[in-house]
C-alpha angles and dihedrals in degrees: 000000000000120000090256093051090052091049090049090052091051091048088052093049092050093045088066088075126060098179117076091218087064090049090050090052088052090052090050091050090050090051091051089054091054108112113248114263119230107262089232087071094054091092135117088260089070100032113116114231118223097038121122089214126046109266123180118197119189118188127197127191121204129155093353091305126114119213123188131208120186147171139187137191091228124070098220092045090050088055093049093053089045089059090049091050090049090056103036109026117099093029133120118257090251094053090051094047091050097041116126103206098206094154091078091066095032093061092041094243101138092047092049097052127086112254092257091051091047089053089050090052091053090047091054093051091045091052093049091051091046089055090049089051091050095049090045090056092049095053092057 
C-alpha cells in the first residue's frame, strides 16, 4: 500500500466514530498493539524533544528502507506514534520526506489534542522526517 492508501485507511477507520472518546479509545488500542521496543533503545539518544510524554523513536535502515520502532510512557501518545509508524515505516527516505500527512487533520487529531500533545505530534513527524533526510544523505 502507498502512504496515501494507508492514510485513507486510517481516515476510514476513524470515521466510524463520531465521539472523540471513542477515537481516543481507538488510539489507545493502536498503542497497545505497537510492538515492544528493545529497552536498549529507551535512551536519551532516541528520546524525542518537544513531547509532553516520553517518546522514544528508533530508526533502522536496511536495503534503502527505513523502519521505525517506538514507545511512550503515555497510552494516547503511544497510539499517536503507532499511527505515524503505520504510515511511514517501511518506506524509502524520499517517500518519508515527501509525505503529506493529511490524515492528521482529516481525522481531527491535531484539533482534538491539547496544545502540548499537538506539539509532541509535530515533534514526532519532524524527527521521522529528519531521520529520512539523514539516511537519504548517507545513500548518496
